[in-house]
N, C-alpha and C positions, 0 to 999 in steps of 0.2 A: 129504735134498737131491736125490739122483738121482731119487727118486720124484716130487718136485715138478717137476723138469725134464722128466721123461717126461710128466707130466700137462700141462705147458706145451706140449710138442710136439704133443700130441693136440689142444689147443685150436687150434693153428695149422692142423692138418689140417681141423678143422671150419671155420675161417676160409676156407680154400681152397674147401671145399664151398659155403659161402654165396656167395662171389663168383662161383664157377664157374656156380652156378645162375642168377644174374643175367645173366651173359654168354650162357649157353645160351638163356635166354628171349629175349634181344635177337636172337640168331642165328636162332632158330626163327621169331620174328615177321618178320624181314626175309625169310626163305625163303618163308614162307607168304603174307605180306600185301603184299610190295613186289616190284618188278620187278628189284631189285638187292640183293645181300647183300654188305656190305663185309667181313664176317668169313669168312676162308678156313679157318682152323684155330685150335683152342684146345687148349692143353696146360697141365699143371701139374706142379710138383715140390715136395716137402717135404724140407727138409734133415734128414738122419738125426740121430739122437741122438748118434752118434759124431762126425759132422762138426760138429755144434753144439758139443760139448765141446771138440773140437780148435780150433775158431775162437776160442772163449773163451780157451783157453790162448795162442794166437798173438797175440791182441789185448789180452791181459792184462785180461780182463773177468771179474769175479767170477762164480762158478758159482751164481747164484741167479736165480730167475724175474724179479725186478724189474730187475736189471742187464741181463739178456738183452733184455727188452722195451725198455729204454731205449737200448741200444747196437747191437743187431743187428736189421736190418729185412728180411733176405732169407731168413728161415727158411721162409716160405711164399711161393711164387712161381707166377705164372700168366703164360703167354705167349700173346698174341693175334696171329695172323698175318693181315694185311689185304692186299687187292689193290693199293691205291694209297696214297701218302703222305697225300692228303687224307682217306682213310678212317681213318687212324690218329687224327687229331685229332677226327674225328666220333665214333668209338667212345669215345675218351677222354672227350669231353663227355658222352655218354650214360651212361657208367659213373659218373663223378664227380658227375653231376647228380642221382643218386638220393639221396633224403632220409636214408636210414639209413646212408650211407657218408660218411666224413669224409676229405678229401684231406689227408695229412700232408706230403707232399713230392712234387715233380716235377722230373725232370731230363731236359731235351730234348737228347739227343745227335744229333737230326736237324738242328736249327738250329745246334748247335755239336758237330760230331762229335769223338770222341777222336782223339788224334794218330795212332793206328794205323789210323784210318778207320772205326772202329765207329760205327754209326748205329742208334738205337733211341730210343723214348720210354718212360721209366721213371716210373711213378706209384705211390706208396705210399698205399694207402687203409686206413682202419681200419673194421672191421665188427664189430657186436656179436654175440657168440656166446652163446647162452642155454644155460648148463649147468644141472645139477640143483640146485645150490645158490647160483648167482650168474650175473651177466652179465659175460662177459669181453670187453673190447675187444681185438681182434686186428688187427695190421698185416699186410697182404698186399701184396706187390710185383707190380704188373702191368706187364709189358713188352709194348710194341706195336711190331710191325715189319712191313715189307713181305716178300713172299716172297724177294726178292733179298737184303734185309738179313739175313733169317733164315738163308739158305743160306750167306752169307759168314760170319756169326757162328758157325755150327755148325762150319765147317771151321777157323776161327781157333781155336776152343776146343780142337779135337782136336790141332792143331799145338802149341798153348800147353802142353798137358799131356804131349804126346809128348816135348817138349824140356825138361820139368820147369821150365816158366815162363821159360826163358832161350832165346828164339828167335834163331837166327843173323840177322845184319843183312840178308843178301840175301833172306831169307824175309820179314822184316818189310816190306822195300821192295816185294816182289812182292805182299804182302797189301794194302798201302796202294793200290797201282795197281789191284788187283782190286776194292777198295772203291769206288774212283772210277768204275770201269766199271759196277759194280752201281748206283751212284747215277745214272749217265747212262742206264742202262736203265730205272730207275724213272721218271725225269722224262720220257723219251721215250714210255714206254707210257702215262703219264698224259695226255700231250698227245693221243695217238692216242684214248684213251678219251673225253676231253672233246670231241674233234671228232666221234666217233661219236654222242655224246649230242646234239650240236648238229644234226647231219645228221638224226637220228631225230626231232628236234623240229621239223624243217621250216624251220630258219633258213637264209636265203639265204647263199651262200658269201661274198658281199661283206661280210657282217656279222660273219664269223667272224674277228675280229681276234685277232692274237697266236698263231694256230695255224700251226705249221710244216707245210710240205708234206713228202711222203715223202723227197725228196732231202735236205731240211734235217735231218730226223730222223736219217737215216743218216749224214749229215756229222757231227752232234754225237757220235753213238755211236762212229764210227771215230776221231774226234779223241781220245776218251778211251782208245782201245785202242792208239794209236800208240806210246805209251810202252813197250809190251811188245815192239815191234819194234826199239827202240833199245837199244844196249848200256848197261846200268846201270853207273854209275861205281863202285859199292861192291861189285860182284860179284867173287868170286874167279875167277882164270883157270880156264876149263873149265866154270864154272857156267852 
């Protein structure tokens, strides 16, 4: 049984390799052939054998390959960091549009953030892995984020495990405020990016509708940060 699970984990590694190759090809094409590359960084992680067994115990999932394939979709993970929110959906379309990939599930935490402020686009794709004796369909989770989203999520993850998954209320409130500021930064930077493209394209200023001027961009950003300067109701004295 354990040998079968170890073999299963190996197929997930090959699944990561397959999808990573596709993303790296897109990234290199954008770098070489286009004037703009929407992919800033790509990373991957494979759940260890021990972590997989531990999750099966916690979720009461039978320790066999069929049950793991059916119930656990984060064994193989890839994280794609993009410059802007619009890039996330563009890269998602390019990945999911490939003929040998099947989209199994999508969760848009950008349109509908988690209560703690987490934002990201999660897509689970299935890729065929050609083994020596069979073709194995493997599910790979692709997370797409902006740089600001990734920075926030990385810090939240460290705090989450530092407090053994029970974060004090004043920290969860501060994290939510920080997520709002990160979102304001993302939207402001995208507005600036869009205006730069329009200026570079020679479009007259009168036609650039919906573009905020610098004062309006700063106004939106500082509105999101004002909450940090106000005393939070749920903070303990001295915090």
